[in-house]
N, CA, C and O of each residue as an XYZ file, in Angstrom:
408
protein
N      29.309     -5.504    -10.085
C      28.588     -5.948    -11.498
C      28.145     -4.687    -11.851
O      27.655     -3.964    -10.985
N      28.242     -4.329    -12.964
C      28.377     -3.240    -13.294
C      26.888     -3.534    -14.450
O      26.958     -4.594    -15.072
N      25.768     -2.753    -14.687
C      24.689     -2.937    -15.926
C      24.887     -2.087    -16.848
O      25.384     -0.984    -16.617
N      24.481     -2.531    -18.165
C      24.597     -1.557    -19.375
C      23.219     -0.723    -19.419
O      22.138     -1.221    -19.733
N      23.382      0.356    -19.129
C      22.668      1.385    -18.941
C      21.828      1.558    -20.111
O      20.716      2.085    -20.085
N      22.444      1.061    -21.203
C      22.001      1.475    -22.538
C      21.052      0.174    -22.969
O      20.893      0.048    -24.183
N      20.442     -0.748    -22.162
C      20.124     -1.782    -22.639
C      18.605     -2.289    -21.944
O      18.301     -2.354    -20.753
N      17.837     -2.599    -23.096
C      16.459     -2.338    -22.872
C      15.965     -3.268    -21.483
O      14.924     -2.940    -20.913
N      16.532     -4.089    -21.131
C      16.078     -4.632    -19.714
C      16.410     -3.486    -18.643
O      15.559     -3.414    -17.757
N      17.264     -2.752    -18.560
C      17.493     -1.520    -17.518
C      16.787     -0.452    -17.977
O      15.969      0.024    -17.189
N      16.896      0.051    -19.067
C      15.482      0.979    -19.267
C      14.517      1.038    -19.056
O      13.971      2.128    -18.888
N      13.513     -0.771    -18.920
C      12.425     -1.008    -19.272
C      12.407     -0.924    -17.461
O      11.472     -0.275    -16.991
N      13.214     -1.435    -16.657
C      13.238     -1.624    -15.130
C      12.951      0.286    -14.685
O      11.914      0.681    -14.152
N      13.662      0.837    -14.915
C      14.018      2.301    -15.126
C      12.575      3.074    -15.193
O      12.286      4.086    -14.555
N      11.800      2.419    -16.043
C      10.961      3.108    -16.570
C       9.482      2.495    -15.619
O       8.472      3.177    -15.446
N       9.660      1.210    -15.143
C       8.400      1.036    -14.053
C       8.881      1.479    -12.782
O       7.976      1.577    -11.952
N      10.225      1.831    -12.295
C      10.462      2.641    -11.135
C       9.983      3.791    -11.218
O       9.709      4.348    -10.155
N       9.739      4.484    -12.456
C       9.404      5.864    -12.502
C       7.380      5.804    -12.703
O       6.669      6.685    -12.218
N       7.026      5.048    -13.197
C       5.521      4.169    -12.712
C       4.966      4.655    -11.684
O       4.141      5.531    -11.427
N       6.105      3.284    -10.699
C       5.274      3.104     -9.510
C       5.692      4.374     -8.566
O       5.230      4.492     -7.431
N       6.709      5.419     -9.200
C       6.868      5.866     -8.057
C       5.595      7.590     -8.120
O       5.413      8.440     -7.249
N       5.048      7.477     -9.393
C       4.099      8.261     -9.827
C       2.827      7.844     -9.267
O       1.858      8.575     -9.060
N       2.926      6.570     -9.036
C       1.108      6.100     -8.669
C       0.957      5.846     -7.546
O      -0.161      6.083     -7.089
N       2.094      5.211     -6.549
C       2.175      4.407     -5.476
C       2.563      5.077     -4.571
O       3.739      5.417     -4.705
N       1.932      5.529     -3.419
C       2.274      6.283     -2.121
C       2.860      5.406     -1.608
O       2.440      4.257     -1.473
N       4.520      6.078     -1.047
C       5.574      5.622     -0.502
C       6.383      6.602     -0.218
O       6.536      7.647     -0.850
N       7.285      6.002      1.454
C       7.858      6.871      2.074
C       9.288      7.488      1.087
O       9.547      7.267     -0.096
N       9.935      8.208      1.967
C      11.106      8.815      1.627
C      12.099      7.108      1.106
O      12.555      6.677      0.046
N      12.059      6.759      2.097
C      13.477      5.817      2.323
C      13.080      4.473      1.341
O      14.033      3.916      0.797
N      11.526      3.860      1.062
C      10.959      3.021      0.344
C      11.108      3.445     -0.938
O      11.217      2.559     -1.786
N      11.147      4.804     -1.362
C      11.473      5.106     -2.539
C      12.972      5.050     -3.002
O      13.133      4.861     -4.208
N      14.289      5.210     -2.084
C      15.187      5.414     -2.214
C      15.653      4.203     -2.222
O      16.739      4.135     -2.797
N      15.139      2.907     -1.682
C      15.436      1.704     -1.543
C      15.131      1.065     -2.788
O      15.988      0.377     -3.342
N      14.029      1.220     -3.262
C      13.381      1.233     -4.715
C      14.324      1.790     -5.786
O      14.832      1.022     -6.603
N      14.550      2.990     -5.802
C      15.536      3.225     -7.303
C      16.759      2.487     -6.953
O      17.164      1.848     -7.924
N      17.372      2.374     -6.069
C      18.564      1.702     -5.816
C      18.518      0.334     -6.282
O      19.399     -0.167     -6.981
N      17.351     -0.335     -5.837
C      17.027     -1.714     -6.239
C      17.125     -1.963     -8.063
O      17.798     -2.722     -8.760
N      16.093     -0.911     -8.367
C      15.901     -0.851    -10.032
C      17.272     -0.269    -10.930
O      17.628     -0.621    -12.054
N      18.031      0.966     -9.815
C      18.897      1.477    -10.744
C      20.293      0.070    -10.715
O      21.321      0.197    -11.380
N      20.017     -1.161     -9.830
C      21.598     -1.962    -10.037
C      20.905     -2.979    -10.841
O      21.414     -4.086    -10.670
N      19.959     -2.978    -11.625
C      19.748     -3.557    -12.885
C      18.327     -4.593    -12.708
O      17.918     -5.429    -13.515
N      17.815     -4.261    -11.520
C      16.750     -5.875    -10.988
C      15.444     -4.687    -11.318
O      15.304     -3.469    -11.205
N      14.492     -6.048    -11.862
C      13.136     -5.734    -11.828
C      12.337     -5.290    -10.730
O      12.201     -6.249     -9.971
N      11.796     -4.368    -10.332
C      10.799     -4.046     -9.317
C       9.695     -5.339     -9.297
O       9.048     -5.348     -8.250
N       9.535     -5.842     -9.731
C       8.578     -7.280     -9.728
C       9.383     -8.252     -8.586
O       8.838     -9.111     -7.893
N      10.363     -8.005     -8.577
C      11.305     -9.279     -7.592
C      11.769     -8.605     -6.281
O      11.934     -7.394     -6.136
N      11.930     -9.438     -5.468
C      12.974     -9.309     -4.082
C      13.799     -9.916     -3.780
O      13.856    -11.133     -3.957
N      14.840     -9.081     -3.128
C      16.091     -9.946     -2.710
C      15.717    -10.792     -1.855
O      16.723    -11.341     -1.404
N      14.741    -11.207     -1.369
C      14.226    -11.915      0.328
C      13.475    -12.590     -0.765
O      14.421    -12.340     -1.511
N      12.709    -13.167     -1.485
C      11.968    -14.358     -2.044
C      10.907    -14.392     -1.156
O      10.698    -15.448     -0.558
N      10.019    -13.188     -0.911
C       8.865    -12.959     -0.217
C       7.817    -13.539     -1.563
O       8.045    -13.635     -2.769
N       6.894    -13.783     -0.936
C       5.958    -14.692     -2.077
C       4.268    -14.550     -1.112
O       4.059    -14.578      0.101
N       3.063    -14.359     -2.590
C       1.649    -14.214     -1.681
C       1.362    -15.462     -1.642
O       2.041    -16.271     -2.274
N       0.344    -15.820     -0.921
C      -0.471    -16.986     -0.540
C      -0.924    -17.492     -1.778
O      -1.823    -18.333     -1.776
N      -0.445    -17.110     -2.794
C      -0.566    -18.332     -3.959
C       0.891    -18.614     -4.985
O       1.145    -19.012     -6.122
N       1.796    -17.999     -3.454
C       3.435    -18.603     -4.477
C       4.392    -17.928     -5.313
O       5.569    -18.190     -5.557
N       3.168    -16.435     -5.936
C       3.471    -15.204     -6.520
C       4.891    -14.548     -5.970
O       4.762    -14.767     -4.765
N       5.948    -13.994     -6.092
C       6.855    -13.587     -5.954
C       6.326    -11.941     -5.668
O       5.825    -11.346     -6.621
N       6.467    -11.184     -4.231
C       6.343    -10.350     -4.249
C       6.652     -8.874     -5.205
O       7.342     -9.239     -6.156
N       6.455     -7.726     -5.273
C       7.038     -6.904     -5.890
C       8.288     -6.414     -4.758
O       8.371     -6.768     -3.582
N       9.263     -5.444     -5.551
C      10.123     -5.146     -4.306
C       9.427     -4.139     -2.943
O       9.741     -4.018     -1.759
N       8.453     -3.588     -3.724
C       8.013     -2.795     -2.217
C       7.395     -3.199     -1.275
O       7.577     -2.646     -0.190
N       6.319     -4.467     -1.405
C       5.573     -5.404     -0.817
C       6.740     -5.579     -0.118
O       7.136     -4.753      0.705
N       7.393     -6.724     -0.418
C       8.991     -7.120     -0.203
C       9.255     -6.543      1.342
O       9.123     -7.109      2.427
N       9.693     -5.148      0.993
C      10.488     -4.072      1.601
C       9.940     -3.842      2.738
O      10.600     -3.787      3.776
N       8.231     -3.624      2.668
C       7.579     -2.861      3.533
C       7.535     -4.095      4.679
O       7.397     -3.918      5.889
N       7.723     -5.697      3.832
C       7.450     -6.631      5.236
C       8.330     -6.492      5.929
O       8.235     -6.122      7.100
N       9.751     -6.862      5.120
C      10.863     -6.965      5.899
C      11.174     -5.590      6.858
O      12.161     -5.556      7.593
N      10.450     -4.745      6.784
C      10.832     -3.716      7.987
C       9.971     -3.438      8.727
O       9.973     -2.462      9.478
N       8.839     -4.520      8.583
C       7.989     -4.840      9.568
C       6.440     -4.080      9.678
O       5.692     -4.030     10.655
N       6.251     -3.503      8.281
C       4.618     -3.453      7.885
C       4.375     -3.490      6.653
O       4.910     -3.136      5.603
N       3.132     -4.171      7.116
C       2.638     -4.623      5.983
C       1.656     -4.113      5.188
O       1.316     -4.506      4.072
N       0.986     -2.722      6.187
C       0.285     -1.804      5.017
C       0.169     -0.571      5.764
O       0.951     -0.452      6.706
N      -0.730      0.473      5.518
C      -0.346      1.387      5.437
C      -1.702      2.942      5.217
O      -2.866      2.772      4.853
N      -1.242      3.936      5.468
C      -2.424      4.672      4.675
C      -2.964      4.223      3.068
O      -4.126      4.450      2.730
N      -2.108      3.653      2.269
C      -1.798      3.506      1.300
C      -3.003      1.922      0.760
O      -2.988      1.323     -0.315
N      -3.752      1.711      1.776
C      -4.614      0.165      1.984
C      -5.785      0.816      3.143
O      -6.534      0.129      3.838
N      -5.697      2.471      3.127
C      -7.038      2.962      3.981
C      -8.160      2.092      3.565
O      -8.850      1.627      4.472
N      -8.453      1.799      2.353
C      -9.660      1.684      1.783
C     -10.067      0.326      2.166
O     -11.269      0.077      2.262
N      -9.112     -0.650      2.412
C      -9.680     -1.959      2.274
C      -9.959     -2.162      3.726
O      -9.391     -1.444      4.549
N     -10.875     -3.180      4.129
C     -10.965     -3.492      5.525
C     -10.394     -4.396      5.962
O      -9.786     -4.835      4.985
N     -10.050     -5.291      7.188
C      -9.180     -6.236      7.703
C      -9.833     -7.099      7.456
O      -9.157     -8.101      7.688
N     -11.122     -7.478      6.984
C     -11.192     -8.684      6.348
C     -10.630     -9.017      4.983
O     -10.873    -10.017      4.308
N      -9.898     -8.078      4.721
C      -9.310     -8.501      3.316
C      -8.060     -8.622      3.300
O      -7.489     -9.030      2.289
N      -7.441     -8.312      4.348
C      -5.981     -8.643      4.810
C      -5.418     -9.795      5.140
O      -5.747    -10.315      6.206
N      -4.259    -10.553      4.117
C      -4.190    -11.536      4.550
C      -3.088    -11.632      5.662
O      -2.485    -10.638      6.065
N      -2.864    -12.946      6.145
C      -2.011    -12.878      7.187
C      -0.530    -13.084      6.767
O      -0.230    -13.281      5.590
N       0.338    -13.035      7.716
C       1.668    -13.278      7.212
C       2.186    -14.181      7.987
O       2.137    -13.977      9.200
N       2.749    -15.282      7.530
C       3.363    -16.821      7.805
C       4.978    -16.486      8.058
O       5.561    -16.403      6.977
N       5.836    -16.275      9.188
C       7.095    -15.928      9.383
C       7.722    -17.050      8.308
O       8.497    -16.844      7.375
N       6.960    -18.653      8.880
C       8.072    -19.342      8.561
C       8.021    -19.981      7.108
O       8.865    -20.806      6.758
N       7.225    -19.655      6.469
C       6.881    -20.238      5.220
C       7.489    -18.489      4.367
O       8.142    -18.249      3.352
N       6.920    -17.716      5.311
C       7.756    -16.280      4.044
C       6.697    -15.834      2.925
O       7.050    -15.208      1.926
N       5.168    -16.264      3.215
C       4.037    -15.837      2.233
C       2.719    -15.523      2.862
O       2.273    -16.164      3.813
N       2.152    -14.581      2.337
C       0.574    -14.680      2.882
C      -0.334    -16.187      3.018
O      -0.498    -17.107      2.216
N      -0.679    -16.026      4.008
C      -1.688    -17.118      4.178
C      -2.875    -16.512      3.745
O      -2.788    -15.392      4.246
N      -4.501    -16.580      2.788
C      -5.735    -16.318      2.481
C      -6.411    -16.645      3.996
O      -6.299    -17.746      4.535
N      -7.216    -15.367      4.660
C      -7.728    -15.547      5.747
C      -8.766    -16.830      5.482
O      -8.928    -17.415      6.554
N      -9.480    -17.422      4.457
C      -9.635    -18.278      4.310
C      -9.232    -19.829      4.921
O      -9.784    -20.854      5.322
N      -7.908    -19.271      4.706
C      -6.906    -20.805      5.239
C      -6.542    -20.674      6.711
O      -6.501    -21.717      7.363
N      -6.245    -19.408      7.370
C      -5.814    -19.217      8.660
C      -6.924    -19.375      9.980
O      -8.023    -18.839     10.129
N      -6.314    -20.158     10.707
C      -7.222    -21.034     12.004
C      -6.407    -19.894     12.755
O      -6.495    -19.775     13.977
């Protein structure tokens, strides 16, 4: 399916990608995958795997991509301590708040 590159939605998605590219540290593979997702007409605040956070809100593409590829944290999270890292539940495909983790 071809997307109308002149549509406001398409332009908004690309602008969101450009902004994320500037402000969010990511690897070359992450950047390539995110660019491809945005250029194919998808909102970067969605993900194809339907991963969600502990409140049920969908993760953005980059967060979901990192989980899908086996890592949810990295140097971009260096300022957070382990007590702030929620646990990932493979069964429900969402984060579990540390308060609920037993």
